[in-house]
Backbone as CSV, one residue per row, in Angstrom:
resi,resn,N_x,N_y,N_z,CA_x,CA_y,CA_z,C_x,C_y,C_z
1,MET,75.437,37.046,-9.064,75.383,35.931,-8.107,74.131,36.041,-7.235
2,LYS,73.875,37.244,-6.725,72.679,37.462,-5.923,71.425,37.178,-6.754
3,TRP,71.492,37.543,-8.042,70.321,37.332,-8.926,70.037,35.844,-9.064
4,ALA,71.107,35.025,-9.241,70.941,33.566,-9.389,70.375,32.959,-8.110
5,THR,70.845,33.467,-6.962,70.337,32.942,-5.675,68.851,33.232,-5.518
6,LYS,68.414,34.428,-5.855,67.000,34.791,-5.766,66.154,33.939,-6.710
7,ARG,66.705,33.672,-7.911,65.961,32.870,-8.893,65.756,31.453,-8.361
8,ARG,66.836,30.888,-7.764,66.706,29.540,-7.214,65.692,29.519,-6.065
9,ALA,65.690,30.568,-5.266,64.756,30.631,-4.143,63.312,30.668,-4.644
10,ARG,63.069,31.488,-5.701,61.712,31.543,-6.260,61.291,30.204,-6.844
11,THR,62.240,29.562,-7.546,61.928,28.239,-8.128,61.595,27.240,-7.041
12,LEU,62.347,27.272,-5.928,62.093,26.367,-4.821,60.715,26.605,-4.215
13,LEU,60.345,27.885,-4.041,59.039,28.217,-3.477,57.905,27.737,-4.373
14,VAL,58.062,27.927,-5.695,57.048,27.483,-6.644,56.904,25.966,-6.583
15,SER,58.053,25.257,-6.494,58.034,23.791,-6.434,57.320,23.311,-5.179
16,VAL,57.630,23.951,-4.051,56.985,23.585,-2.796,55.465,23.807,-2.885
17,ALA,55.074,24.912,-3.504,53.641,25.219,-3.644,52.940,24.176,-4.501
18,ILE,53.605,23.764,-5.586,53.008,22.755,-6.477,52.853,21.427,-5.751
19,VAL,53.920,21.015,-5.025,53.873,19.760,-4.276,52.745,19.791,-3.245
20,ALA,52.615,20.917,-2.554,51.572,21.046,-1.543,50.188,20.936,-2.169
21,ALA,50.008,21.547,-3.344,48.719,21.482,-4.028,48.391,20.062,-4.450
22,VAL,49.395,19.339,-4.949,49.197,17.948,-5.372,48.808,17.082,-4.184
23,VAL,49.522,17.261,-3.057,49.224,16.490,-1.851,47.791,16.743,-1.380
24,ALA,47.374,18.003,-1.409,46.019,18.348,-0.981,44.974,17.725,-1.893
25,LEU,45.265,17.737,-3.219,44.335,17.165,-4.179,44.201,15.655,-3.974
26,VAL,45.352,14.992,-3.748,45.327,13.550,-3.522,44.515,13.208,-2.264
27,ALA,44.714,13.994,-1.204,43.984,13.766,0.047,42.479,13.940,-0.158
28,LEU,42.092,14.966,-0.949,40.678,15.211,-1.214,40.053,14.062,-1.981
29,LEU,40.748,13.597,-3.021,40.246,12.486,-3.823,40.115,11.222,-2.986
30,SER,41.061,11.013,-2.093,41.015,9.833,-1.235,39.811,9.870,-0.315
31,THR,39.513,11.062,0.216,38.360,11.221,1.110,37.054,10.955,0.375
32,ILE,36.952,11.473,-0.867,35.742,11.288,-1.654,35.524,9.827,-1.987
33,SER,36.613,9.133,-2.338,36.485,7.727,-2.722,36.069,6.845,-1.560
34,LYS,36.409,7.245,-0.326,36.060,6.463,0.857,34.706,6.819,1.436
35,LYS,34.120,7.924,0.958,32.845,8.380,1.517,31.728,7.439,1.083
36,PRO,30.911,6.907,2.004,29.852,5.968,1.617,28.806,6.623,0.739
37,GLY,28.172,5.830,-0.150,27.155,6.346,-1.051,25.906,6.746,-0.290
38,THR,25.095,7.577,-0.916,23.867,8.047,-0.281,22.792,6.975,-0.369
39,THR,22.138,6.702,0.722,21.066,5.719,0.758,19.732,6.447,0.790
40,ILE,18.847,6.107,-0.159,17.520,6.715,-0.200,16.570,5.843,0.600
41,THR,15.951,6.411,1.584,15.010,5.672,2.414,13.599,6.126,2.102
42,PHE,12.761,5.198,1.668,11.379,5.530,1.377,10.598,5.640,2.680
43,PRO,9.593,6.517,2.738,8.792,6.623,3.965,8.051,5.332,4.223
44,GLN,7.850,5.017,5.505,7.141,3.808,5.894,5.703,4.139,6.227
45,ASP,4.802,3.245,5.864,3.398,3.417,6.189,2.942,2.181,6.940
46,ALA,1.937,2.353,7.748,1.451,1.207,8.517,0.810,0.190,7.592
47,SER,0.908,-1.062,7.925,0.264,-2.131,7.177,-0.487,-3.001,8.172
48,PRO,-1.365,-3.880,7.684,-2.065,-4.763,8.616,-1.116,-5.617,9.442
49,ALA,0.089,-5.850,8.924,1.055,-6.660,9.667,1.750,-5.854,10.754
50,THR,1.850,-4.519,10.538,2.558,-3.667,11.502,1.768,-2.386,11.732
51,PRO,0.588,-2.454,12.364,-0.249,-1.267,12.544,0.371,-0.269,13.505
52,ARG,0.118,1.027,13.230,0.501,2.094,14.147,-0.738,2.915,14.421
53,PRO,-0.893,3.432,15.632,-2.109,4.179,15.972,-2.325,5.403,15.103
54,SER,-1.233,6.083,14.687,-1.392,7.355,13.995,-1.520,7.210,12.501
55,GLN,-1.109,6.069,11.936,-1.192,5.865,10.502,-1.663,4.459,10.241
56,ALA,-2.853,4.325,9.651,-3.379,2.993,9.392,-3.552,2.800,7.905
57,GLN,-3.677,1.536,7.500,-3.902,1.229,6.103,-5.226,1.829,5.672
58,ASP,-5.297,2.287,4.415,-6.583,2.713,3.915,-6.724,2.348,2.455
59,ASN,-7.940,2.485,1.962,-8.259,2.017,0.627,-8.926,3.141,-0.140
60,SER,-8.137,4.029,-0.744,-8.556,5.273,-1.369,-9.177,6.153,-0.310
61,ALA,-10.454,5.908,0.015,-10.982,6.522,1.214,-10.347,5.807,2.390
62,GLU,-10.046,4.531,2.233,-9.378,3.715,3.228,-8.010,3.340,2.676
63,VAL,-7.156,2.806,3.526,-5.917,2.259,3.000,-6.217,0.894,2.436
64,ARG,-5.664,0.577,1.326,-5.913,-0.679,0.656,-4.593,-1.277,0.221
65,PRO,-4.583,-2.509,-0.238,-3.386,-3.020,-0.879,-3.108,-2.199,-2.122
66,THR,-1.936,-1.615,-2.244,-1.598,-0.762,-3.369,-0.250,-1.141,-3.925
67,PRO,0.074,-0.704,-5.162,1.409,-0.945,-5.678,2.450,-0.462,-4.690
68,ALA,3.448,-1.297,-4.417,4.332,-1.106,-3.269,5.422,-0.090,-3.506
69,LEU,5.050,1.177,-3.715,6.038,2.240,-3.757,6.421,2.638,-2.338
70,ILE,5.557,2.342,-1.395,5.890,2.508,0.013,6.044,1.125,0.604
71,ALA,7.253,0.789,1.006,7.527,-0.571,1.471,7.111,-0.741,2.916
72,SER,6.723,-1.953,3.269,6.490,-2.257,4.667,7.818,-2.576,5.322
73,PRO,7.952,-2.411,6.629,9.231,-2.640,7.293,9.782,-4.028,6.995
74,GLY,11.047,-4.069,6.590,11.711,-5.334,6.324,11.591,-5.797,4.890
75,ASN,10.778,-5.103,4.082,10.624,-5.487,2.684,11.320,-4.491,1.781
76,ASN,11.846,-4.962,0.650,12.449,-4.071,-0.320,11.356,-3.369,-1.099
77,THR,11.603,-2.103,-1.452,10.640,-1.352,-2.232,10.661,-1.840,-3.668
78,SER,9.489,-2.118,-4.219,9.412,-2.584,-5.591,8.057,-2.235,-6.159
79,VAL,7.971,-2.152,-7.474,6.708,-1.888,-8.142,6.224,-3.182,-8.751
80,PRO,5.053,-3.689,-8.343,4.580,-4.961,-8.859,4.197,-4.853,-10.321
81,PRO,4.188,-5.969,-11.044,3.823,-5.936,-12.454,2.356,-5.623,-12.634
82,ALA,1.988,-5.245,-13.841,0.586,-4.967,-14.136,-0.240,-6.234,-13.957
83,SER,-1.518,-6.009,-13.648,-2.399,-7.146,-13.423,-2.454,-8.043,-14.652
84,SER,-2.366,-9.360,-14.427,-2.345,-10.306,-15.540,-3.539,-11.242,-15.522
85,GLY,-4.470,-11.030,-14.597,-5.611,-11.937,-14.529,-6.723,-11.343,-13.709
86,SER,-7.705,-12.163,-13.394,-8.811,-11.722,-12.562,-9.334,-12.931,-11.806
87,PRO,-9.938,-12.686,-10.658,-10.490,-13.809,-9.896,-11.684,-14.403,-10.622
88,GLY,-12.153,-15.511,-10.103,-13.320,-16.149,-10.697,-14.587,-15.360,-10.416
89,LYS,-15.695,-15.980,-10.595,-16.981,-15.327,-10.414,-17.144,-14.821,-8.982
90,LEU,-17.421,-13.534,-8.861,-17.679,-12.934,-7.555,-19.167,-12.641,-7.429
91,ILE,-19.665,-12.723,-6.215,-21.031,-12.282,-5.966,-20.971,-10.918,-5.280
92,ILE,-22.053,-10.181,-5.357,-22.101,-8.864,-4.719,-22.033,-9.070,-3.207
93,PRO,-21.044,-8.452,-2.532,-20.820,-8.756,-1.111,-21.749,-8.054,-0.128
94,VAL,-22.894,-7.575,-0.579,-23.897,-6.986,0.313,-25.223,-7.674,0.025
95,ALA,-25.807,-8.250,1.049,-27.038,-9.015,0.881,-28.158,-8.157,0.299
96,GLY,-28.861,-8.705,-0.698,-30.032,-8.037,-1.256,-29.756,-7.041,-2.352
97,VAL,-28.484,-6.741,-2.648,-28.163,-5.769,-3.695,-28.089,-6.489,-5.043
98,ARG,-28.745,-5.927,-6.054,-28.769,-6.516,-7.381,-27.727,-5.856,-8.280
99,PRO,-27.265,-6.546,-9.310,-26.230,-5.989,-10.199,-26.586,-4.630,-10.788
100,GLU,-27.850,-4.428,-11.157,-28.246,-3.157,-11.772,-28.226,-1.996,-10.774
101,GLN,-28.105,-2.288,-9.491,-28.044,-1.225,-8.479,-26.611,-0.741,-8.242
102,LEU,-25.642,-1.450,-8.769,-24.243,-1.074,-8.549,-23.872,0.148,-9.373
103,ARG,-22.943,0.925,-8.867,-22.397,2.073,-9.598,-20.878,1.956,-9.589
104,ASP,-20.270,2.145,-10.757,-18.819,1.994,-10.884,-18.114,3.234,-10.333
105,THR,-17.499,3.095,-9.160,-16.786,4.224,-8.535,-15.277,3.985,-8.515
106,PHE,-14.806,2.999,-9.287,-13.404,2.589,-9.238,-12.444,3.743,-9.558
107,ALA,-12.749,4.543,-10.570,-11.819,5.585,-11.024,-12.119,6.954,-10.428
108,GLU,-13.060,7.040,-9.509,-13.403,8.331,-8.931,-12.273,8.881,-8.055
109,ALA,-12.174,10.216,-8.033,-11.156,10.877,-7.218,-11.578,10.880,-5.762
110,ARG,-10.575,10.836,-4.899,-10.808,10.921,-3.467,-9.871,11.985,-2.890
111,SER,-9.980,12.279,-1.607,-9.178,13.320,-0.975,-7.698,13.009,-1.074
112,GLU,-6.884,14.047,-0.956,-5.421,13.947,-0.966,-4.883,13.395,-2.282
113,GLY,-5.633,13.608,-3.370,-5.159,13.211,-4.685,-5.248,11.728,-4.984
114,ARG,-5.986,10.975,-4.164,-6.078,9.537,-4.383,-7.155,9.201,-5.407
115,VAL,-7.050,7.998,-5.961,-8.099,7.429,-6.796,-8.765,6.341,-5.973
116,HIS,-10.054,6.160,-6.129,-10.809,5.259,-5.277,-10.305,3.819,-5.347
117,ASP,-10.123,3.292,-6.575,-9.620,1.925,-6.765,-10.497,0.884,-6.064
118,ALA,-11.771,1.136,-5.976,-12.692,0.239,-5.274,-14.109,0.596,-5.697
119,ILE,-15.075,-0.126,-5.141,-16.476,0.176,-5.406,-17.185,0.373,-4.073
120,ASP,-18.039,1.401,-4.005,-18.863,1.644,-2.825,-20.261,1.082,-3.082
121,ILE,-20.763,0.338,-2.107,-22.092,-0.263,-2.233,-22.957,0.230,-1.071
122,PRO,-23.826,1.213,-1.306,-24.680,1.737,-0.231,-25.679,0.691,0.240
123,ALA,-25.965,0.724,1.530,-26.960,-0.177,2.121,-27.288,0.328,3.512
124,LEU,-28.375,-0.146,4.063,-28.759,0.239,5.417,-27.746,-0.298,6.428
125,ARG,-27.601,0.430,7.502,-26.728,-0.034,8.569,-27.199,-1.403,9.076
126,GLY,-26.227,-2.306,9.239,-26.553,-3.628,9.738,-26.887,-4.638,8.658
127,THR,-26.929,-4.199,7.380,-27.152,-5.153,6.289,-25.992,-6.144,6.254
128,PRO,-26.261,-7.429,6.116,-25.168,-8.403,6.110,-24.180,-8.172,4.962
129,VAL,-22.905,-8.213,5.304,-21.825,-8.226,4.315,-21.445,-9.686,4.136
130,ILE,-21.484,-10.166,2.903,-21.238,-11.583,2.644,-19.947,-11.766,1.854
131,ALA,-19.305,-12.891,2.016,-18.056,-13.178,1.319,-18.306,-13.202,-0.188
132,ALA,-17.518,-12.433,-0.922,-17.685,-12.361,-2.374,-17.236,-13.646,-3.058
133,ALA,-16.386,-14.419,-2.379,-15.854,-15.668,-2.932,-15.407,-16.538,-1.779
134,ASP,-15.077,-17.780,-2.075,-14.475,-18.643,-1.064,-13.082,-18.144,-0.735
135,GLY,-12.654,-18.327,0.517,-11.277,-17.995,0.862,-11.099,-17.717,2.341
136,PRO,-9.870,-17.836,2.826,-9.596,-17.619,4.243,-9.568,-16.152,4.624
137,ILE,-10.029,-15.855,5.822,-9.913,-14.509,6.387,-8.485,-14.383,6.941
138,VAL,-7.694,-13.475,6.367,-6.292,-13.378,6.789,-6.032,-12.237,7.760
139,LYS,-6.930,-11.240,7.794,-6.697,-10.133,8.730,-8.004,-9.430,9.066
140,LEU,-8.221,-9.239,10.361,-9.266,-8.355,10.865,-8.533,-7.131,11.382
141,PHE,-8.805,-5.971,10.782,-7.935,-4.816,11.005,-8.744,-3.557,11.278
142,GLN,-8.345,-2.814,12.316,-8.958,-1.529,12.627,-8.126,-0.425,11.981
143,SER,-8.689,0.220,10.966,-7.976,1.232,10.188,-8.501,2.623,10.511
144,GLU,-7.605,3.591,10.537,-8.017,4.972,10.810,-9.012,5.455,9.769
145,ARG,-8.767,5.118,8.513,-9.648,5.570,7.440,-10.695,4.531,7.073
146,GLY,-10.307,3.282,7.038,-11.233,2.221,6.644,-12.135,1.760,7.763
147,GLY,-11.799,2.133,8.996,-12.602,1.687,10.121,-12.409,0.201,10.378
148,THR,-13.504,-0.490,10.627,-13.468,-1.933,10.844,-13.372,-2.619,9.482
149,THR,-12.305,-3.388,9.260,-12.039,-3.940,7.937,-11.718,-5.426,7.989
150,ILE,-11.828,-6.059,6.818,-11.503,-7.478,6.649,-10.658,-7.643,5.394
151,TYR,-9.607,-8.460,5.493,-8.846,-8.904,4.330,-9.110,-10.402,4.161
152,GLN,-9.510,-10.792,2.950,-9.774,-12.197,2.637,-8.979,-12.593,1.399
153,LEU,-8.305,-13.740,1.457,-7.550,-14.243,0.307,-8.440,-15.114,-0.568
154,SER,-8.130,-15.157,-1.862,-8.761,-16.128,-2.743,-8.179,-17.501,-2.434
155,THR,-8.847,-18.550,-2.875,-8.389,-19.904,-2.556,-7.036,-20.229,-3.181
156,ASP,-6.707,-19.585,-4.311,-5.408,-19.836,-4.946,-4.318,-18.900,-4.444
157,GLY,-4.659,-17.971,-3.523,-3.673,-17.062,-2.960,-3.205,-15.978,-3.903
158,LYS,-3.905,-15.770,-5.023,-3.469,-14.782,-6.015,-4.197,-13.442,-5.890
159,PHE,-5.282,-13.421,-5.129,-6.076,-12.203,-5.014,-6.464,-11.960,-3.560
160,VAL,-6.678,-10.691,-3.223,-7.146,-10.337,-1.892,-8.396,-9.483,-2.040
161,TYR,-9.387,-9.760,-1.192,-10.637,-9.002,-1.164,-10.655,-8.181,0.124
162,TYR,-10.979,-6.902,-0.025,-10.908,-5.977,1.104,-12.287,-5.375,1.357
163,TYR,-12.776,-5.508,2.587,-14.094,-5.010,2.995,-13.870,-3.941,4.074
164,ALA,-14.435,-2.730,3.882,-14.159,-1.645,4.828,-15.430,-0.889,5.217
165,HIS,-15.294,-0.054,6.254,-16.381,0.740,6.855,-17.424,-0.160,7.519
166,LEU,-17.005,-1.322,7.979,-17.945,-2.272,8.573,-18.450,-1.768,9.929
167,ASP,-19.689,-2.093,10.219,-20.242,-1.758,11.530,-19.668,-2.691,12.594
168,ARG,-19.598,-3.979,12.249,-19.045,-4.979,13.163,-18.823,-6.270,12.379
169,TYR,-18.065,-7.153,12.968,-17.840,-8.467,12.371,-18.989,-9.407,12.728
170,ALA,-19.145,-10.452,11.921,-20.102,-11.501,12.260,-19.636,-12.195,13.534
171,GLU,-20.579,-12.634,14.342,-20.241,-13.265,15.612,-19.348,-14.489,15.386
172,GLY,-18.247,-14.528,16.110,-17.346,-15.668,16.031,-16.327,-15.608,14.911
173,LEU,-16.358,-14.539,14.075,-15.391,-14.444,12.980,-13.991,-14.227,13.533
174,VAL,-13.038,-15.021,13.061,-11.662,-14.910,13.520,-10.725,-15.037,12.317
175,GLU,-9.509,-14.533,12.484,-8.496,-14.714,11.447,-8.204,-16.202,11.272
176,GLY,-8.084,-16.621,10.037,-7.852,-18.028,9.742,-9.119,-18.773,9.359
177,HIS,-10.278,-18.167,9.636,-11.544,-18.817,9.277,-11.681,-18.889,7.761
178,PHE,-12.076,-20.022,7.218,-12.306,-20.162,5.776,-13.762,-19.802,5.501
179,ALA,-13.957,-18.656,4.849,-15.305,-18.178,4.553,-15.778,-18.745,3.225
180,LYS,-16.986,-19.243,3.215,-17.592,-19.732,1.981,-18.316,-18.582,1.284
181,GLN,-18.315,-18.606,-0.042,-19.001,-17.571,-0.809,-20.456,-17.467,-0.354
182,GLY,-20.879,-16.240,-0.029,-22.242,-16.011,0.427,-22.415,-16.047,1.933
183,GLU,-21.376,-16.431,2.651,-21.432,-16.485,4.118,-21.373,-15.071,4.704
184,THR,-22.186,-14.812,5.705,-22.145,-13.510,6.370,-20.866,-13.390,7.190
185,ILE,-20.069,-12.352,6.894,-18.813,-12.153,7.619,-18.803,-10.849,8.414
186,ALA,-19.740,-9.947,8.109,-19.771,-8.652,8.806,-21.090,-7.966,8.485
187,TYR,-21.170,-6.673,8.907,-22.387,-5.897,8.678,-22.001,-4.486,8.227
188,VAL,-22.810,-3.926,7.333,-22.552,-2.596,6.769,-22.563,-1.543,7.875
189,GLY,-21.620,-0.601,7.774,-21.554,0.479,8.755,-21.024,1.761,8.153
190,ASP,-20.541,2.653,9.017,-19.967,3.931,8.568,-18.685,4.236,9.342
191,THR,-17.959,3.203,9.756,-16.737,3.414,10.543,-15.618,3.983,9.670
192,GLY,-14.561,4.434,10.321,-13.462,5.066,9.587,-13.874,6.452,9.131
193,ASN,-13.473,6.809,7.910,-13.776,8.156,7.415,-14.960,8.163,6.449
194,ALA,-15.840,7.178,6.571,-17.008,7.126,5.679,-17.897,8.352,5.851
195,GLY,-17.947,8.871,7.055,-18.850,9.980,7.351,-20.063,9.465,8.091
196,SER,-20.423,10.127,9.158,-21.532,9.671,9.992,-22.816,9.517,9.169
197,GLY,-23.399,8.323,9.231,-24.641,8.061,8.517,-24.471,7.675,7.063
198,ASN,-23.229,7.724,6.543,-22.978,7.334,5.149,-22.699,5.830,5.097
199,TYR,-23.757,5.056,5.314,-23.600,3.615,5.429,-23.361,2.986,4.055
200,HIS,-22.256,2.294,3.937,-21.941,1.599,2.691,-20.781,0.637,2.925
201,LEU,-20.637,-0.298,2.012,-19.466,-1.175,2.015,-18.484,-0.674,0.977
202,HIS,-17.253,-0.493,1.394,-16.150,-0.196,0.476,-15.481,-1.538,0.165
203,PHE,-15.511,-1.951,-1.096,-15.014,-3.276,-1.482,-13.982,-3.141,-2.593
204,SER,-12.823,-3.761,-2.397,-11.794,-3.728,-3.435,-11.219,-5.118,-3.656
205,VAL,-10.624,-5.283,-4.834,-9.964,-6.531,-5.220,-8.576,-6.177,-5.722
206,ALA,-7.573,-6.939,-5.286,-6.215,-6.698,-5.762,-5.538,-8.017,-6.088
207,GLU,-4.765,-8.011,-7.155,-3.940,-9.169,-7.499,-2.616,-9.037,-6.753
208,ILE,-2.178,-10.101,-6.089,-0.965,-10.056,-5.285,0.027,-11.097,-5.780
209,SER,1.292,-10.877,-5.457,2.329,-11.825,-5.866,2.772,-12.723,-4.716
210,ASP,2.442,-12.319,-3.486,2.856,-13.094,-2.322,1.730,-13.065,-1.290
211,PRO,1.128,-14.212,-0.989,0.020,-14.233,-0.011,0.410,-13.709,1.361
212,LYS,1.704,-13.761,1.704,2.155,-13.235,2.986,2.288,-11.716,2.962
213,ASP,2.272,-11.134,1.775,2.397,-9.685,1.591,1.093,-9.175,0.973
214,PHE,-0.028,-9.594,1.593,-1.330,-9.406,0.974,-1.790,-7.957,0.902
215,TRP,-1.149,-7.048,1.613,-1.580,-5.644,1.588,-0.902,-4.848,0.475
216,HIS,-0.093,-5.510,-0.358,0.510,-4.871,-1.529,0.059,-5.626,-2.776
217,GLY,-0.512,-4.934,-3.731,-0.959,-5.602,-4.938,-1.393,-4.619,-6.003
218,VAL,-1.933,-5.151,-7.086,-2.416,-4.338,-8.200,-3.939,-4.366,-8.180
219,ASN,-4.552,-3.215,-8.023,-6.000,-3.154,-7.890,-6.717,-3.470,-9.203
220,ILE,-7.805,-4.203,-9.062,-8.647,-4.612,-10.190,-10.041,-4.071,-9.939
221,ASN,-10.680,-3.553,-10.974,-12.033,-3.010,-10.817,-13.017,-4.152,-10.543
222,PRO,-13.635,-4.174,-9.367,-14.588,-5.259,-9.065,-15.942,-5.091,-9.741
223,TYR,-16.234,-3.907,-10.244,-17.562,-3.628,-10.814,-17.929,-4.603,-11.934
224,PRO,-17.095,-4.751,-12.970,-17.484,-5.689,-14.038,-17.470,-7.148,-13.573
225,LEU,-16.686,-7.459,-12.568,-16.614,-8.856,-12.078,-17.916,-9.267,-11.411
226,MET,-18.663,-8.292,-10.870,-19.914,-8.603,-10.188,-21.135,-8.418,-11.080
227,ARG,-20.890,-8.088,-12.340,-22.009,-7.906,-13.283,-21.973,-8.944,-14.395
228,LYS,-21.107,-9.967,-14.229,-21.019,-11.024,-15.250,-22.328,-11.818,-15.297
């Protein structure tokens, strides 16, 4: 009789232990199912629309419109499609420079593992920088790396032209001004991280999908476009 009582007691204890384990497992599963998913937040970088003193747009040597792996505030992160076209005929955006004087620096390496994605055009300080094509000036921007810069849209809104390391803007130049091809819009300088006395224009072209998001795009080599 005592043996049967002990057996029932052991069976009861085992049953209680099993029930407790099941309850704990159910509670754990419930907690996991209610736990919110992990959100990946991409780092933010300054853009011409939202400049910050410590981080400015740059274009290889300077910040430029680049494929949007780093989203601007309020925009979803996305990778734009490969370039599907090119702007029309461009002129060399530095007065007096001939096509045979250009050097293709588009694929050259730059600091911090960057690729240039632009062309450098050396010239004396103060040489007029002229609009490579017709189009509105959409942003006059002071960049930590690019220095004094200009963003200009193409007339169809599909491309953006970026001018950097400028000494100064042309007198009276303002955002919204429609620049005609060949019009003086600035002057060659060494602002930003060009290096003191390294006077040149940093010029890039990018294909964009949204004219309001002009600092994100797919870079196009301007070198062959100016040697047509």
